[in-house]
Structure formats: C-alpha cells, structure tokens
N, C-alpha and C positions, 0 to 999 in steps of 0.2 A: 278236289283239284286234280286234274289229269297231269300227265308226265310233262306234255308240252307246256302247259301253263306254269308249272314249276321251273322248267328251263328258262321261259320267258322273264319270269320274275327274278331269277338268279342273274340272268344277263343283264336286265336293267339296274339291279343293284350294283353289279360290278362296274357298269358304265358310270353311275353316279359317284362311286368311289374313286375310280381313275379320274373323273373330271375334277373332283375336289382336290385329288393329289396335285393335279397340275396347276391348281390356283384358281381355275375358272369357276364360274358359277354352276351350281348343280342344276341338271335339266328339270323343266317343270315350272310350274308357278311358284311364286315366292309365298311363303306363309306370312300372315301379318303379325305384327309385334304383339306379344301376350300383354294383357293390361297388367300394370305394375302400380299404379298409383294416380292420384288426380291433381291437377293443377289448382292452384289457389288464386292464380291471377285471373286476368280478363278472359282467358281462354278456359274459364272453368269447364270441367267435364271431359276435356280432351285427355286422353291417356297419355302418359310420358313413359319413356324407357328409364329404368334406374341408372344413376350415375355410379360408375365405379372410378374408385381411386387406384392409381399405381403406386408402387413402392416409393417411399420417400416424400409423398405429398404431405402438406401441412394438415393439421387438423386431429391427429392422433393425441389424445390426452392421457390415455392409460398405458401402462407398460406394456411392451410387447413380448415379455417373457411368457412362454408357454409352461405351464407347471402341471405336474402329474401326481397324483395319489395312488399309490399302490394299495388296492384293496386288501390284498393278503397281508399287509404290514400295519394297516389301520386298527386301532382297538375298537371293540364293542363296548358300549356303556348302556346303562338302563334309562330309558327314556319314560315319560309320563305314562301312566296305565301299565307300566310293566313291560312295554315293548323294548326290544334290543334295538339300539341305533348305532350306526357307523357314519361318522361325517366325512364326506368326499371332497366336496367344493365348499368353502367357507371363507370368511374374511380372514380368520385365524390361519387356515391351512394354505390358502393359495391367494390371498390378497384380494378376492372378489368382494366388490362393492355393491352389486345388484343381483347375484346368482347365488343361491344356496341349495346344495344337493346332498341327500343322504340315501343311504340304504336301511330300511327297517325290517325287523323281524317281529311278526305278531305271533306269540304263542297259541297252541290249541285252545280254543274256547275263549280267548281274550278279546275284549272290545275296548276301544279307546273311550275316553269321557266324552261326551258330547261338547263340540266346541265350534268356534269360527275363527278364521284368520282375519284380523282387521286390516291388515296393511298390505297383503299380497295375494297373488294368484298361485295356485298350486297345480302342478302336472304331476300324475302319479302313473307308473308303469309297474304292471304286476308281473314280478319274476316267478312266484310260486303261488297258485291259487288253491282252491277258491278264495276269494276274499268278498266280503258284503261291504257295500257302502250304502249306509242309510243316511237321508237328507230329507230336507223340507220340514214344514211345521209338524212339530211332534216326532219328527223322524219316521213319519209314517210312510215313506216312499223308500225304495231300495233297489239298487242294481247288484247283481251277483256276477263278478268278474272271474275270469279264468287266466291262466297263465297266458301272458302276451296281450292282455288288454290294457287299455289307458282310461284314465280319468282326468277331467278337468274340473277344478274346484275353484269358482270365482270368489273375491273377497266377500267376507260377511255371509257366506253360504253355511248354515249350520249343518253339521255332518258328523258321522261316527263310523269308524271301520271296525270290522269284526271278522275273526277267524272262526268259521263255523265248524272246522275239523276238530276231531278229538285225538288225532294221531300224527299231526306234524305241523310245523310253522308254515304260515303264509309269509311271503317276503314282497317288498315293493322297493322300487327306486323312486324317490320323490324330489321334485325340484321346484324351487320357489323363485320369484323375481323380486326377493329382498334378502338382504344379508342377515337381518335379524327379524323373526317373525313376532307379531303381537297377537297372542292367543287369548281368547275370551271363552273360558268354560261355561257351559249353560247347563243348569239343571232342567232335565226333561223326566216328568214322571214315567216310571216304569223302564227307564234306560239306564 
C-alpha cells in the first residue's frame, strides 16, 4: 500500500469516528444483523436478534453476588489416580448450581483411570503441556496437546489423560456444566 492509500484510509477512518461521535450514522452501507437464533413460530427460519435485559427487569432467579476464589489461597488435594486438584468454582465454594471449575496437576508419567462423565460436558484448557488425551473405543485414538490448547469432552465419551513427561507436571483448567459429576470408570485392557 503506498503512502497516498494509507493517508486516504486514515482520513476515512477519522471521518467515520467523528460522524459516530456526533451521533449520526457511520457512512457506507449498513452491515446485516448477525444470525443469533431461529424463531420457533410461524416465521421459522427467520433469524432474530437476541433480547437483552436492562438492570432491574424481572426474571432473575439466581443471586447477583459475584464471588471470587483466590487461587493462591485455595488448598490442593489429591484427586483420583494421584492427580492434584484445586477446586475454584463449586457449589460449596461459590454457590454454583450448574458450573464446576478446577485446576488439576498431572504428575510426570501419570495417567488417569479410563472413565466417562455420565451427566456433563467437560471443557479443558491446557496451562502446562504436553498432555495426551486418549479417547474412543479401546482408547485407540489420541490428541497431544500443548500449553494453550483446549479440549471438549462430550458426556459418555470414554477418555484418559496422561502426562508423557518425566520431568514436570502437566496442568489443566477444567470446567463442567454440572455441580456434581457422575463418573464411571471403565476397564480398558492395556491401559
């Protein structure tokens, strides 16, 4: 892009900003609304904008108190298979009825018992990798995750996590959409 094109682009941007500040519409064509959901009525298939509530509207059922758990003050305990676990958001700690969040440390060479979660989805963020996620029939498939990677584990998905390192912990942040998980351990030959 040459200097003239850059100057024109900057000029156009400042015109848009000053027009918006004056309260007038920004120049140029309007962008269409982003799809957000479908109607269940006779207009099925027509996309609708989400409804936003303003402060004080009826319908809030839960407490509006925001609670914080300080990670540096929360104890670590031993979890199944020898993992360290730190509870961050739970029914006991924060009054959560549908969200459960922990931090887990997986020691070098350790692997969890093969298992499924019967009542919840699980999202996992790898703080410190690598971490191996084995899954599928006989745990025959696997993903190798590095720091910064995410996993999604649907309910009833057989899986096992393992730390392949011999010199340091793997660490994950784990979140489930249930206050209490129902876990079923599964015997898998060779695992």
